[in-house]
N, C-alpha and C positions, 0 to 999 in steps of 0.2 A: 495860430497855435494854442491849444487848451493849456491849462496849467499842467495837467498831468503829463502830456507829451514834452511840455518844457522840463517838467523834473525829470522825466526819463532821458532825455536830451543831456541835462546837465549830469546826471549820474553816469551815462557812456562816456562823457568827455573828461570827466574828473575822477570818477568812483574806482578807475583801474590805475590811476597814477601811483607810483611808489612813494611818493613824497607826502602823500596824505591819505587818511581813512575816510569814507563817506559812505552814508546809508540813508534809507527811508526811514522817517520817524513817524509813528503813526499816533493819533489822539482820539480817543473816543470811549465807546461804551460797548459791551458785548453781553449778552444773557447767556449763561450757562445753567440751564434749567430754571429754577427759581432764583439762583443768584445772579447778581448784577457786578460785573467786573468793570472798572475803569481803568484804562491805560493812558499812558502819555503824560504831558504836561500841558495844560491850557496854555495856548499861545506859543508854543514852541515851534521851530521851524519846520518846514516839511522835510528837509534834508538835515542830517546831523553828522557830525564826525570829528576828526583829531587832526590838528595842523602837526608839522614835524617838530616844533618846539614845545608841544605838549597843549597848546591853547586848544579850547573846545570851538568848534565852527558850527554856526547855525546858518542855514540858508532857507528864507522863506522865499517861495516861488509866487509869482504873481502875473497874470497877464497884464497888458498894457493898462486896461480898464480897472484892474483888482485894487482893492484898497485893504491896508492893515486893519484888523480888529482892534479893539481896546486892549483886549488879552494879548494880542500879537506886540503892540507897543511897548506894553508893560515887561513881557518877555526880552524883548531887544534892549530896553533901558537896563534890566538886571544882567544880562549878558555882557553889556559894555561895562557896565559897574564893576564887574569882576575880570575884566579883561579878556573877554571871550569876543571871537569874532562872529559879528551877526551882518549877514548880506542879504538885502532886499532885492532879488533878482527878478528881471524880467526878460533877461536874456541869458545866454552862455558867456557872451562879453562882458556882462555886468560882474559875473562871478571871477572870469580872469582879470578883469581890471580891480576889483575890490582885492582879491588876493594880491596882486602884484603891489597894490598900495600898501599892504600890510606886510611887505617884504617876503612873502611866500613866492619861492621859485619852483616852477612846475617842471623843470627840466632842461 
C-alpha cells in the first residue's frame, strides 16, 4: 500500500466519526504568477485534527520502509511538549491502538 492509499484509508476509517475531526494537511509551495506562497508547517503530519477533549491530533503516515525527516521529528517533539497527540502510523490499526492508548473512545 502506498502512503497516499494509507492516508485515504485512515481518513475513511476515522474522518467521519462523530468523536473527532480529521482532515488532510498539506505543506508546500505554490506560484501565483510572480508570487510564491508557502503553506503548512514544515514537518507537520499528513493528517491533522481535533480530539473530543480539544487536544490537537497529528498523524504522520509512512509505509513500512518510510522514515521521518528531521523536521517531522522536531514537529513531533513540539506536539508532545504541548500535550498534543502525534501518531506515526504505518497502518489503520496503529491509529486505532494509539488513540485507545490515549483514552480516545471511538464509539
